[in-house]
mmCIF file of the C-alpha atoms, coordinates in Angstrom:
data_MODEL
# 
_entry.id   MODEL 
# 
loop_
_atom_site.group_PDB 
_atom_site.id 
_atom_site.type_symbol 
_atom_site.label_atom_id 
_atom_site.label_alt_id 
_atom_site.label_comp_id 
_atom_site.label_asym_id 
_atom_site.label_entity_id 
_atom_site.label_seq_id 
_atom_site.pdbx_PDB_ins_code 
_atom_site.Cartn_x 
_atom_site.Cartn_y 
_atom_site.Cartn_z 
_atom_site.occupancy 
_atom_site.B_iso_or_equiv 
_atom_site.pdbx_formal_charge 
_atom_site.auth_seq_id 
_atom_site.auth_comp_id 
_atom_site.auth_asym_id 
_atom_site.auth_atom_id 
_atom_site.pdbx_PDB_model_num 
ATOM 1   C CA . MET A 1 1   ? 8.669   1.759   -5.871  1.00 0.00 ? 1   MET A CA 1 
ATOM 2   C CA . TYR A 1 2   ? 5.239   3.540   -6.168  1.00 0.00 ? 2   TYR A CA 1 
ATOM 3   C CA . THR A 1 3   ? 4.300   5.837   -3.324  1.00 0.00 ? 3   THR A CA 1 
ATOM 4   C CA . ALA A 1 4   ? 0.824   7.104   -2.981  1.00 0.00 ? 4   ALA A CA 1 
ATOM 5   C CA . PRO A 1 5   ? 0.341   10.926  -2.696  1.00 0.00 ? 5   PRO A CA 1 
ATOM 6   C CA . LYS A 1 6   ? -0.149  12.372  0.704   1.00 0.00 ? 6   LYS A CA 1 
ATOM 7   C CA . GLN A 1 7   ? -3.645  12.910  2.198   1.00 0.00 ? 7   GLN A CA 1 
ATOM 8   C CA . VAL A 1 8   ? -4.924  15.197  4.884   1.00 0.00 ? 8   VAL A CA 1 
ATOM 9   C CA . TRP A 1 9   ? -5.424  12.794  7.803   1.00 0.00 ? 9   TRP A CA 1 
ATOM 10  C CA . LEU A 1 10  ? -6.180  15.184  10.628  1.00 0.00 ? 10  LEU A CA 1 
ATOM 11  C CA . PRO A 1 11  ? -7.389  18.612  9.349   1.00 0.00 ? 11  PRO A CA 1 
ATOM 12  C CA . ALA A 1 12  ? -6.325  21.629  11.701  1.00 0.00 ? 12  ALA A CA 1 
ATOM 13  C CA . ALA A 1 13  ? -10.071 22.210  12.587  1.00 0.00 ? 13  ALA A CA 1 
ATOM 14  C CA . LYS A 1 14  ? -9.914  18.743  14.156  1.00 0.00 ? 14  LYS A CA 1 
ATOM 15  C CA . GLY A 1 15  ? -6.526  18.929  15.574  1.00 0.00 ? 15  GLY A CA 1 
ATOM 16  C CA . LYS A 1 16  ? -6.862  22.218  17.450  1.00 0.00 ? 16  LYS A CA 1 
ATOM 17  C CA . GLY A 1 17  ? -4.472  23.839  15.138  1.00 0.00 ? 17  GLY A CA 1 
ATOM 18  C CA . MET A 1 18  ? -2.199  20.779  14.185  1.00 0.00 ? 18  MET A CA 1 
ATOM 19  C CA . GLU A 1 19  ? -2.673  19.643  10.688  1.00 0.00 ? 19  GLU A CA 1 
ATOM 20  C CA . LEU A 1 20  ? -1.317  16.206  9.600   1.00 0.00 ? 20  LEU A CA 1 
ATOM 21  C CA . SER A 1 21  ? -1.311  14.743  6.003   1.00 0.00 ? 21  SER A CA 1 
ATOM 22  C CA . GLY A 1 22  ? 0.772   11.518  5.287   1.00 0.00 ? 22  GLY A CA 1 
ATOM 23  C CA . THR A 1 23  ? 1.055   8.418   3.205   1.00 0.00 ? 23  THR A CA 1 
ATOM 24  C CA . PHE A 1 24  ? 3.020   5.149   3.393   1.00 0.00 ? 24  PHE A CA 1 
ATOM 25  C CA . SER A 1 25  ? 6.038   4.117   1.629   1.00 0.00 ? 25  SER A CA 1 
ATOM 26  C CA . ARG A 1 26  ? 8.338   1.243   1.130   1.00 0.00 ? 26  ARG A CA 1 
ATOM 27  C CA . HIS A 1 27  ? 12.133  1.221   0.275   1.00 0.00 ? 27  HIS A CA 1 
ATOM 28  C CA . ASN A 1 28  ? 14.490  -1.919  0.628   1.00 0.00 ? 28  ASN A CA 1 
ATOM 29  C CA . GLY A 1 29  ? 11.899  -3.640  2.779   1.00 0.00 ? 29  GLY A CA 1 
ATOM 30  C CA . GLN A 1 30  ? 11.307  -0.851  5.147   1.00 0.00 ? 30  GLN A CA 1 
ATOM 31  C CA . ILE A 1 31  ? 7.926   0.556   5.475   1.00 0.00 ? 31  ILE A CA 1 
ATOM 32  C CA . SER A 1 32  ? 7.432   4.230   6.545   1.00 0.00 ? 32  SER A CA 1 
ATOM 33  C CA . MET A 1 33  ? 4.777   6.306   7.553   1.00 0.00 ? 33  MET A CA 1 
ATOM 34  C CA . ASP A 1 34  ? 5.584   9.661   5.886   1.00 0.00 ? 34  ASP A CA 1 
ATOM 35  C CA . MET A 1 35  ? 3.924   12.547  7.541   1.00 0.00 ? 35  MET A CA 1 
ATOM 36  C CA . THR A 1 36  ? 3.870   16.494  7.189   1.00 0.00 ? 36  THR A CA 1 
ATOM 37  C CA . PHE A 1 37  ? 2.904   18.269  10.391  1.00 0.00 ? 37  PHE A CA 1 
ATOM 38  C CA . THR A 1 38  ? 1.942   22.032  10.110  1.00 0.00 ? 38  THR A CA 1 
ATOM 39  C CA . ASN A 1 39  ? 1.090   24.285  12.917  1.00 0.00 ? 39  ASN A CA 1 
ATOM 40  C CA . LYS A 1 40  ? -1.896  26.459  12.229  1.00 0.00 ? 40  LYS A CA 1 
ATOM 41  C CA . ALA A 1 41  ? -2.415  27.372  15.839  1.00 0.00 ? 41  ALA A CA 1 
ATOM 42  C CA . MET A 1 42  ? -1.230  30.528  17.711  1.00 0.00 ? 42  MET A CA 1 
ATOM 43  C CA . GLN A 1 43  ? 1.182   28.564  20.197  1.00 0.00 ? 43  GLN A CA 1 
ATOM 44  C CA . GLY A 1 44  ? 4.076   25.976  19.799  1.00 0.00 ? 44  GLY A CA 1 
ATOM 45  C CA . ILE A 1 45  ? 3.444   22.188  19.439  1.00 0.00 ? 45  ILE A CA 1 
ATOM 46  C CA . SER A 1 46  ? 5.511   19.878  21.451  1.00 0.00 ? 46  SER A CA 1 
ATOM 47  C CA . ASN A 1 47  ? 5.613   16.536  23.255  1.00 0.00 ? 47  ASN A CA 1 
ATOM 48  C CA . LEU A 1 48  ? 4.386   14.506  20.081  1.00 0.00 ? 48  LEU A CA 1 
ATOM 49  C CA . ALA A 1 49  ? 3.616   10.757  20.452  1.00 0.00 ? 49  ALA A CA 1 
ATOM 50  C CA . ILE A 1 50  ? 1.806   8.300   18.402  1.00 0.00 ? 50  ILE A CA 1 
ATOM 51  C CA . GLN A 1 51  ? 0.070   4.874   18.666  1.00 0.00 ? 51  GLN A CA 1 
ATOM 52  C CA . PHE A 1 52  ? -1.843  2.566   16.560  1.00 0.00 ? 52  PHE A CA 1 
ATOM 53  C CA . ASN A 1 53  ? -4.839  0.319   17.318  1.00 0.00 ? 53  ASN A CA 1 
ATOM 54  C CA . LYS A 1 54  ? -4.559  -3.404  16.358  1.00 0.00 ? 54  LYS A CA 1 
ATOM 55  C CA . ASN A 1 55  ? -4.935  -3.858  12.573  1.00 0.00 ? 55  ASN A CA 1 
ATOM 56  C CA . SER A 1 56  ? -4.987  -6.367  9.910   1.00 0.00 ? 56  SER A CA 1 
ATOM 57  C CA . PHE A 1 57  ? -1.250  -6.473  9.079   1.00 0.00 ? 57  PHE A CA 1 
ATOM 58  C CA . GLY A 1 58  ? -0.067  -5.902  12.575  1.00 0.00 ? 58  GLY A CA 1 
ATOM 59  C CA . VAL A 1 59  ? 1.533   -2.454  11.628  1.00 0.00 ? 59  VAL A CA 1 
ATOM 60  C CA . ILE A 1 60  ? 3.228   -0.856  14.775  1.00 0.00 ? 60  ILE A CA 1 
ATOM 61  C CA . PRO A 1 61  ? 6.062   2.060   14.999  1.00 0.00 ? 61  PRO A CA 1 
ATOM 62  C CA . ALA A 1 62  ? 9.294   0.634   15.146  1.00 0.00 ? 62  ALA A CA 1 
ATOM 63  C CA . GLN A 1 63  ? 10.692  3.528   17.155  1.00 0.00 ? 63  GLN A CA 1 
ATOM 64  C CA . PRO A 1 64  ? 8.986   6.554   19.128  1.00 0.00 ? 64  PRO A CA 1 
ATOM 65  C CA . LEU A 1 65  ? 7.822   9.582   16.995  1.00 0.00 ? 65  LEU A CA 1 
ATOM 66  C CA . SER A 1 66  ? 10.591  12.053  16.784  1.00 0.00 ? 66  SER A CA 1 
ATOM 67  C CA . VAL A 1 67  ? 9.508   15.639  15.773  1.00 0.00 ? 67  VAL A CA 1 
ATOM 68  C CA . PRO A 1 68  ? 11.657  18.756  16.289  1.00 0.00 ? 68  PRO A CA 1 
ATOM 69  C CA . ALA A 1 69  ? 10.132  20.878  19.120  1.00 0.00 ? 69  ALA A CA 1 
ATOM 70  C CA . PRO A 1 70  ? 8.542   23.274  19.474  1.00 0.00 ? 70  PRO A CA 1 
ATOM 71  C CA . LEU A 1 71  ? 6.814   23.080  16.110  1.00 0.00 ? 71  LEU A CA 1 
ATOM 72  C CA . ASN A 1 72  ? 6.044   26.989  16.129  1.00 0.00 ? 72  ASN A CA 1 
ATOM 73  C CA . PRO A 1 73  ? 3.165   28.672  14.565  1.00 0.00 ? 73  PRO A CA 1 
ATOM 74  C CA . ASN A 1 74  ? 2.902   28.646  10.764  1.00 0.00 ? 74  ASN A CA 1 
ATOM 75  C CA . GLN A 1 75  ? 5.927   26.163  10.738  1.00 0.00 ? 75  GLN A CA 1 
ATOM 76  C CA . THR A 1 76  ? 5.662   22.710  8.707   1.00 0.00 ? 76  THR A CA 1 
ATOM 77  C CA . VAL A 1 77  ? 7.970   19.675  9.249   1.00 0.00 ? 77  VAL A CA 1 
ATOM 78  C CA . ASP A 1 78  ? 8.205   16.469  7.433   1.00 0.00 ? 78  ASP A CA 1 
ATOM 79  C CA . VAL A 1 79  ? 8.836   13.421  9.542   1.00 0.00 ? 79  VAL A CA 1 
ATOM 80  C CA . SER A 1 80  ? 9.335   9.695   8.330   1.00 0.00 ? 80  SER A CA 1 
ATOM 81  C CA . LEU A 1 81  ? 8.282   7.253   11.065  1.00 0.00 ? 81  LEU A CA 1 
ATOM 82  C CA . PRO A 1 82  ? 9.531   3.563   10.421  1.00 0.00 ? 82  PRO A CA 1 
ATOM 83  C CA . VAL A 1 83  ? 6.830   0.891   10.972  1.00 0.00 ? 83  VAL A CA 1 
ATOM 84  C CA . THR A 1 84  ? 7.121   -2.894  11.168  1.00 0.00 ? 84  THR A CA 1 
ATOM 85  C CA . THR A 1 85  ? 4.404   -5.732  10.749  1.00 0.00 ? 85  THR A CA 1 
ATOM 86  C CA . ASN A 1 86  ? 4.968   -7.751  13.636  1.00 0.00 ? 86  ASN A CA 1 
ATOM 87  C CA . GLY A 1 87  ? 2.467   -6.170  16.051  1.00 0.00 ? 87  GLY A CA 1 
ATOM 88  C CA . PRO A 1 88  ? -0.939  -7.642  17.144  1.00 0.00 ? 88  PRO A CA 1 
ATOM 89  C CA . VAL A 1 89  ? -3.304  -8.509  14.537  1.00 0.00 ? 89  VAL A CA 1 
ATOM 90  C CA . GLN A 1 90  ? -7.016  -7.796  14.232  1.00 0.00 ? 90  GLN A CA 1 
ATOM 91  C CA . LYS A 1 91  ? -9.095  -7.888  10.772  1.00 0.00 ? 91  LYS A CA 1 
ATOM 92  C CA . MET A 1 92  ? -10.268 -4.364  9.985   1.00 0.00 ? 92  MET A CA 1 
ATOM 93  C CA . ASP A 1 93  ? -12.724 -3.122  7.472   1.00 0.00 ? 93  ASP A CA 1 
ATOM 94  C CA . PRO A 1 94  ? -11.711 -1.987  5.073   1.00 0.00 ? 94  PRO A CA 1 
ATOM 95  C CA . LEU A 1 95  ? -8.796  -4.488  5.300   1.00 0.00 ? 95  LEU A CA 1 
ATOM 96  C CA . THR A 1 96  ? -5.852  -2.018  5.498   1.00 0.00 ? 96  THR A CA 1 
ATOM 97  C CA . ASN A 1 97  ? -7.650  0.594   7.761   1.00 0.00 ? 97  ASN A CA 1 
ATOM 98  C CA . LEU A 1 98  ? -5.336  1.845   10.569  1.00 0.00 ? 98  LEU A CA 1 
ATOM 99  C CA . GLN A 1 99  ? -6.689  3.640   13.508  1.00 0.00 ? 99  GLN A CA 1 
ATOM 100 C CA . VAL A 1 100 ? -4.231  6.112   14.954  1.00 0.00 ? 100 VAL A CA 1 
ATOM 101 C CA . ALA A 1 101 ? -4.091  8.052   18.175  1.00 0.00 ? 101 ALA A CA 1 
ATOM 102 C CA . ILE A 1 102 ? -1.552  11.162  18.314  1.00 0.00 ? 102 ILE A CA 1 
ATOM 103 C CA . LYS A 1 103 ? -0.930  13.374  21.252  1.00 0.00 ? 103 LYS A CA 1 
ATOM 104 C CA . ASN A 1 104 ? 0.731   16.556  21.873  1.00 0.00 ? 104 ASN A CA 1 
ATOM 105 C CA . ASN A 1 105 ? 1.038   19.219  24.523  1.00 0.00 ? 105 ASN A CA 1 
ATOM 106 C CA . VAL A 1 106 ? -2.591  20.340  23.765  1.00 0.00 ? 106 VAL A CA 1 
ATOM 107 C CA . ASP A 1 107 ? -4.681  17.264  23.523  1.00 0.00 ? 107 ASP A CA 1 
ATOM 108 C CA . ILE A 1 108 ? -4.983  13.638  22.181  1.00 0.00 ? 108 ILE A CA 1 
ATOM 109 C CA . PHE A 1 109 ? -6.391  13.178  18.725  1.00 0.00 ? 109 PHE A CA 1 
ATOM 110 C CA . TYR A 1 110 ? -7.734  10.141  16.753  1.00 0.00 ? 110 TYR A CA 1 
ATOM 111 C CA . PHE A 1 111 ? -7.943  9.533   13.052  1.00 0.00 ? 111 PHE A CA 1 
ATOM 112 C CA . GLY A 1 112 ? -8.200  6.677   10.514  1.00 0.00 ? 112 GLY A CA 1 
ATOM 113 C CA . CYS A 1 113 ? -6.106  6.299   7.357   1.00 0.00 ? 113 CYS A CA 1 
ATOM 114 C CA . VAL A 1 114 ? -6.239  3.512   4.794   1.00 0.00 ? 114 VAL A CA 1 
ATOM 115 C CA . VAL A 1 115 ? -2.496  1.976   4.293   1.00 0.00 ? 115 VAL A CA 1 
ATOM 116 C CA . PRO A 1 116 ? -2.033  1.257   0.453   1.00 0.00 ? 116 PRO A CA 1 
ATOM 117 C CA . MET A 1 117 ? -1.723  -2.365  0.039   1.00 0.00 ? 117 MET A CA 1 
ATOM 118 C CA . ASN A 1 118 ? 1.450   -2.393  -1.972  1.00 0.00 ? 118 ASN A CA 1 
ATOM 119 C CA . VAL A 1 119 ? 3.358   -1.123  0.987   1.00 0.00 ? 119 VAL A CA 1 
ATOM 120 C CA . PHE A 1 120 ? 2.884   -4.946  2.143   1.00 0.00 ? 120 PHE A CA 1 
ATOM 121 C CA . PHE A 1 121 ? 4.407   -6.226  -1.234  1.00 0.00 ? 121 PHE A CA 1 
ATOM 122 C CA . THR A 1 122 ? 7.570   -8.022  -0.291  1.00 0.00 ? 122 THR A CA 1 
ATOM 123 C CA . GLU A 1 123 ? 10.947  -8.302  -2.161  1.00 0.00 ? 123 GLU A CA 1 
ATOM 124 C CA . ASP A 1 124 ? 10.799  -12.007 -2.121  1.00 0.00 ? 124 ASP A CA 1 
ATOM 125 C CA . GLY A 1 125 ? 7.586   -12.338 -3.948  1.00 0.00 ? 125 GLY A CA 1 
ATOM 126 C CA . GLN A 1 126 ? 8.972   -14.059 -7.266  1.00 0.00 ? 126 GLN A CA 1 
ATOM 127 C CA . MET A 1 127 ? 7.333   -17.581 -7.356  1.00 0.00 ? 127 MET A CA 1 
ATOM 128 C CA . ASP A 1 128 ? 8.935   -20.433 -9.222  1.00 0.00 ? 128 ASP A CA 1 
ATOM 129 C CA . LYS A 1 129 ? 7.295   -21.063 -12.365 1.00 0.00 ? 129 LYS A CA 1 
ATOM 130 C CA . ARG A 1 130 ? 6.313   -24.469 -11.799 1.00 0.00 ? 130 ARG A CA 1 
ATOM 131 C CA . VAL A 1 131 ? 5.044   -23.695 -8.403  1.00 0.00 ? 131 VAL A CA 1 
ATOM 132 C CA . PHE A 1 132 ? 3.070   -20.735 -9.875  1.00 0.00 ? 132 PHE A CA 1 
ATOM 133 C CA . LEU A 1 133 ? 1.368   -23.136 -12.390 1.00 0.00 ? 133 LEU A CA 1 
ATOM 134 C CA . ALA A 1 134 ? 0.508   -25.773 -9.730  1.00 0.00 ? 134 ALA A CA 1 
ATOM 135 C CA . THR A 1 135 ? -0.808  -22.989 -7.248  1.00 0.00 ? 135 THR A CA 1 
ATOM 136 C CA . TRP A 1 136 ? -2.951  -21.481 -10.063 1.00 0.00 ? 136 TRP A CA 1 
ATOM 137 C CA . LYS A 1 137 ? -4.570  -24.982 -10.766 1.00 0.00 ? 137 LYS A CA 1 
ATOM 138 C CA . ASP A 1 138 ? -4.746  -25.618 -7.059  1.00 0.00 ? 138 ASP A CA 1 
ATOM 139 C CA . ILE A 1 139 ? -6.614  -22.409 -6.089  1.00 0.00 ? 139 ILE A CA 1 
ATOM 140 C CA . PRO A 1 140 ? -10.441 -23.099 -6.997  1.00 0.00 ? 140 PRO A CA 1 
ATOM 141 C CA . SER A 1 141 ? -11.850 -21.051 -9.645  1.00 0.00 ? 141 SER A CA 1 
ATOM 142 C CA . GLN A 1 142 ? -14.441 -19.311 -7.281  1.00 0.00 ? 142 GLN A CA 1 
ATOM 143 C CA . ASN A 1 143 ? -11.209 -17.643 -5.565  1.00 0.00 ? 143 ASN A CA 1 
ATOM 144 C CA . GLU A 1 144 ? -10.531 -15.794 -8.926  1.00 0.00 ? 144 GLU A CA 1 
ATOM 145 C CA . VAL A 1 145 ? -11.715 -12.222 -9.376  1.00 0.00 ? 145 VAL A CA 1 
ATOM 146 C CA . GLN A 1 146 ? -11.462 -10.268 -12.588 1.00 0.00 ? 146 GLN A CA 1 
ATOM 147 C CA . TYR A 1 147 ? -11.027 -6.757  -13.006 1.00 0.00 ? 147 TYR A CA 1 
ATOM 148 C CA . THR A 1 148 ? -10.492 -4.156  -15.917 1.00 0.00 ? 148 THR A CA 1 
ATOM 149 C CA . VAL A 1 149 ? -7.680  -1.569  -16.047 1.00 0.00 ? 149 VAL A CA 1 
ATOM 150 C CA . GLN A 1 150 ? -8.674  1.193   -18.245 1.00 0.00 ? 150 GLN A CA 1 
ATOM 151 C CA . GLY A 1 151 ? -7.006  3.984   -20.210 1.00 0.00 ? 151 GLY A CA 1 
ATOM 152 C CA . ILE A 1 152 ? -3.570  2.398   -20.288 1.00 0.00 ? 152 ILE A CA 1 
ATOM 153 C CA . LEU A 1 153 ? -1.315  2.707   -23.391 1.00 0.00 ? 153 LEU A CA 1 
ATOM 154 C CA . LEU A 1 154 ? 1.779   0.561   -22.277 1.00 0.00 ? 154 LEU A CA 1 
ATOM 155 C CA . SER A 1 155 ? 3.292   -2.654  -23.924 1.00 0.00 ? 155 SER A CA 1 
ATOM 156 C CA . ALA A 1 156 ? 3.299   -5.829  -22.012 1.00 0.00 ? 156 ALA A CA 1 
ATOM 157 C CA . ASP A 1 157 ? 7.045   -5.321  -21.346 1.00 0.00 ? 157 ASP A CA 1 
ATOM 158 C CA . ALA A 1 158 ? 6.517   -1.870  -19.984 1.00 0.00 ? 158 ALA A CA 1 
ATOM 159 C CA . VAL A 1 159 ? 3.999   -2.867  -17.552 1.00 0.00 ? 159 VAL A CA 1 
ATOM 160 C CA . SER A 1 160 ? 6.187   -5.825  -16.322 1.00 0.00 ? 160 SER A CA 1 
ATOM 161 C CA . GLN A 1 161 ? 9.240   -3.345  -15.700 1.00 0.00 ? 161 GLN A CA 1 
ATOM 162 C CA . LYS A 1 162 ? 6.917   -0.946  -13.908 1.00 0.00 ? 162 LYS A CA 1 
ATOM 163 C CA . MET A 1 163 ? 5.303   -3.549  -11.924 1.00 0.00 ? 163 MET A CA 1 
ATOM 164 C CA . GLN A 1 164 ? 8.594   -5.215  -11.023 1.00 0.00 ? 164 GLN A CA 1 
ATOM 165 C CA . GLN A 1 165 ? 9.674   -2.035  -9.379  1.00 0.00 ? 165 GLN A CA 1 
ATOM 166 C CA . SER A 1 166 ? 6.889   -2.312  -6.908  1.00 0.00 ? 166 SER A CA 1 
ATOM 167 C CA . ASN A 1 167 ? 7.487   -5.964  -6.103  1.00 0.00 ? 167 ASN A CA 1 
ATOM 168 C CA . VAL A 1 168 ? 4.960   -7.393  -8.678  1.00 0.00 ? 168 VAL A CA 1 
ATOM 169 C CA . PHE A 1 169 ? 7.015   -10.091 -10.359 1.00 0.00 ? 169 PHE A CA 1 
ATOM 170 C CA . THR A 1 170 ? 6.435   -11.564 -13.866 1.00 0.00 ? 170 THR A CA 1 
ATOM 171 C CA . ILE A 1 171 ? 6.979   -15.184 -13.895 1.00 0.00 ? 171 ILE A CA 1 
ATOM 172 C CA . ALA A 1 172 ? 6.094   -15.785 -17.491 1.00 0.00 ? 172 ALA A CA 1 
ATOM 173 C CA . LYS A 1 173 ? 4.993   -13.855 -20.708 1.00 0.00 ? 173 LYS A CA 1 
ATOM 174 C CA . ARG A 1 174 ? 2.932   -15.683 -23.556 1.00 0.00 ? 174 ARG A CA 1 
ATOM 175 C CA . ASN A 1 175 ? 1.318   -14.382 -26.670 1.00 0.00 ? 175 ASN A CA 1 
ATOM 176 C CA . VAL A 1 176 ? -1.965  -16.054 -27.179 1.00 0.00 ? 176 VAL A CA 1 
ATOM 177 C CA . GLU A 1 177 ? -4.091  -15.182 -30.397 1.00 0.00 ? 177 GLU A CA 1 
ATOM 178 C CA . GLY A 1 178 ? -2.287  -11.710 -30.549 1.00 0.00 ? 178 GLY A CA 1 
ATOM 179 C CA . GLN A 1 179 ? -2.968  -10.924 -26.882 1.00 0.00 ? 179 GLN A CA 1 
ATOM 180 C CA . ASP A 1 180 ? 0.066   -10.533 -24.535 1.00 0.00 ? 180 ASP A CA 1 
ATOM 181 C CA . MET A 1 181 ? -0.473  -12.602 -21.247 1.00 0.00 ? 181 MET A CA 1 
ATOM 182 C CA . LEU A 1 182 ? 1.548   -11.651 -18.144 1.00 0.00 ? 182 LEU A CA 1 
ATOM 183 C CA . TYR A 1 183 ? 1.585   -14.187 -15.201 1.00 0.00 ? 183 TYR A CA 1 
ATOM 184 C CA . GLN A 1 184 ? 2.654   -12.484 -12.005 1.00 0.00 ? 184 GLN A CA 1 
ATOM 185 C CA . SER A 1 185 ? 3.136   -13.019 -8.370  1.00 0.00 ? 185 SER A CA 1 
ATOM 186 C CA . ILE A 1 186 ? 2.913   -11.074 -5.282  1.00 0.00 ? 186 ILE A CA 1 
ATOM 187 C CA . LYS A 1 187 ? 3.685   -12.037 -1.566  1.00 0.00 ? 187 LYS A CA 1 
ATOM 188 C CA . LEU A 1 188 ? 2.319   -9.862  1.311   1.00 0.00 ? 188 LEU A CA 1 
ATOM 189 C CA . THR A 1 189 ? 4.176   -9.257  4.678   1.00 0.00 ? 189 THR A CA 1 
ATOM 190 C CA . ASN A 1 190 ? 2.015   -11.829 6.377   1.00 0.00 ? 190 ASN A CA 1 
ATOM 191 C CA . GLY A 1 191 ? 2.826   -14.602 3.874   1.00 0.00 ? 191 GLY A CA 1 
ATOM 192 C CA . ILE A 1 192 ? -0.451  -14.421 1.591   1.00 0.00 ? 192 ILE A CA 1 
ATOM 193 C CA . TRP A 1 193 ? 0.323   -15.047 -1.949  1.00 0.00 ? 193 TRP A CA 1 
ATOM 194 C CA . ILE A 1 194 ? -1.680  -13.352 -4.812  1.00 0.00 ? 194 ILE A CA 1 
ATOM 195 C CA . LEU A 1 195 ? -1.249  -14.850 -8.431  1.00 0.00 ? 195 LEU A CA 1 
ATOM 196 C CA . ALA A 1 196 ? -2.046  -12.559 -11.369 1.00 0.00 ? 196 ALA A CA 1 
ATOM 197 C CA . GLU A 1 197 ? -2.808  -12.969 -14.984 1.00 0.00 ? 197 GLU A CA 1 
ATOM 198 C CA . LEU A 1 198 ? -2.891  -9.708  -17.085 1.00 0.00 ? 198 LEU A CA 1 
ATOM 199 C CA . LYS A 1 199 ? -4.273  -9.712  -20.578 1.00 0.00 ? 199 LYS A CA 1 
ATOM 200 C CA . ILE A 1 200 ? -2.944  -7.156  -22.899 1.00 0.00 ? 200 ILE A CA 1 
ATOM 201 C CA . GLN A 1 201 ? -4.314  -6.548  -26.325 1.00 0.00 ? 201 GLN A CA 1 
ATOM 202 C CA . PRO A 1 202 ? -1.694  -4.341  -28.301 1.00 0.00 ? 202 PRO A CA 1 
ATOM 203 C CA . GLY A 1 203 ? -3.398  -1.002  -29.136 1.00 0.00 ? 203 GLY A CA 1 
ATOM 204 C CA . ASN A 1 204 ? -6.418  -1.668  -26.712 1.00 0.00 ? 204 ASN A CA 1 
ATOM 205 C CA . PRO A 1 205 ? -6.160  0.632   -23.801 1.00 0.00 ? 205 PRO A CA 1 
ATOM 206 C CA . ILE A 1 206 ? -8.284  -1.820  -21.490 1.00 0.00 ? 206 ILE A CA 1 
ATOM 207 C CA . PHE A 1 207 ? -6.471  -4.457  -19.794 1.00 0.00 ? 207 PHE A CA 1 
ATOM 208 C CA . THR A 1 208 ? -8.156  -7.551  -18.011 1.00 0.00 ? 208 THR A CA 1 
ATOM 209 C CA . LEU A 1 209 ? -6.455  -8.573  -14.822 1.00 0.00 ? 209 LEU A CA 1 
ATOM 210 C CA . SER A 1 210 ? -7.444  -11.724 -13.140 1.00 0.00 ? 210 SER A CA 1 
ATOM 211 C CA . LEU A 1 211 ? -6.397  -12.332 -9.499  1.00 0.00 ? 211 LEU A CA 1 
ATOM 212 C CA . LYS A 1 212 ? -6.245  -15.550 -7.541  1.00 0.00 ? 212 LYS A CA 1 
ATOM 213 C CA . SER A 1 213 ? -5.549  -16.044 -3.673  1.00 0.00 ? 213 SER A CA 1 
ATOM 214 C CA . ARG A 1 214 ? -6.541  -18.374 -0.957  1.00 0.00 ? 214 ARG A CA 1 
ATOM 215 C CA . ALA A 1 215 ? -7.402  -15.205 0.874   1.00 0.00 ? 215 ALA A CA 1 
ATOM 216 C CA . MET A 1 216 ? -9.985  -13.519 -1.052  1.00 0.00 ? 216 MET A CA 1 
ATOM 217 C CA . GLU A 1 217 ? -10.536 -10.453 1.072   1.00 0.00 ? 217 GLU A CA 1 
ATOM 218 C CA . VAL A 1 218 ? -6.861  -8.999  0.027   1.00 0.00 ? 218 VAL A CA 1 
ATOM 219 C CA . THR A 1 219 ? -7.743  -8.988  -3.735  1.00 0.00 ? 219 THR A CA 1 
ATOM 220 C CA . ALA A 1 220 ? -9.727  -5.671  -3.904  1.00 0.00 ? 220 ALA A CA 1 
ATOM 221 C CA . GLY A 1 221 ? -6.744  -3.823  -2.170  1.00 0.00 ? 221 GLY A CA 1 
ATOM 222 C CA . VAL A 1 222 ? -4.327  -5.406  -4.497  1.00 0.00 ? 222 VAL A CA 1 
ATOM 223 C CA . PHE A 1 223 ? -6.165  -4.241  -7.470  1.00 0.00 ? 223 PHE A CA 1 
ATOM 224 C CA . GLN A 1 224 ? -6.341  -0.735  -6.296  1.00 0.00 ? 224 GLN A CA 1 
ATOM 225 C CA . SER A 1 225 ? -2.502  -0.694  -5.843  1.00 0.00 ? 225 SER A CA 1 
ATOM 226 C CA . TYR A 1 226 ? -2.236  -2.480  -9.145  1.00 0.00 ? 226 TYR A CA 1 
ATOM 227 C CA . ASP A 1 227 ? -4.147  0.165   -10.910 1.00 0.00 ? 227 ASP A CA 1 
ATOM 228 C CA . ALA A 1 228 ? -2.365  3.017   -9.280  1.00 0.00 ? 228 ALA A CA 1 
ATOM 229 C CA . ILE A 1 229 ? 1.166   1.650   -9.904  1.00 0.00 ? 229 ILE A CA 1 
ATOM 230 C CA . ILE A 1 230 ? 0.385   1.067   -13.651 1.00 0.00 ? 230 ILE A CA 1 
ATOM 231 C CA . ARG A 1 231 ? -0.840  4.669   -13.814 1.00 0.00 ? 231 ARG A CA 1 
ATOM 232 C CA . SER A 1 232 ? 1.940   6.117   -12.045 1.00 0.00 ? 232 SER A CA 1 
# 
């Protein structure tokens, strides 16, 4: 399962000496917010707590934030916070933007981070072949977006295998006029389906990805995750 590299969410200058970097991961259906806290202040940090604003996918902490206290000056600790997607929903821009408040014994700090779309790809996203064909025809053509994935030298089978590890499931594979065509399905935690057609010309590092969904706003985030997974 692909996990995006950690990014600095709260620099020490804004966190009064507390630096926070993080990412989100998914393992066996459980989404986690994986964080690294570093104390760059002169005194210890304690009493940490976290809260999320309403967001597009209803992400909320599954339990209170638990950080060994105190976090002494120059100390770094890794913390993994399980989250669920059954919280209140409010559409955000960008779609997977998450507004976070974190408090400690010094102050309350606010920051925003973007959750990689692939952590919302569920394990039960393999669509039946006949349902896939019917759904592809049923979704209007204006709901189809094309992207190009560049600089990739992988076979269709290698792509299929890599994507399946991140819950992008190959429904069918065809060879049309020397091009390999992969038909794939993705299901998001909120029940939205995305159908994909990937054209691969053997030896050509540029792939064409077509995405279809009834909820068009998810396609940009799905493409970003698709691109990241395929390059990982």
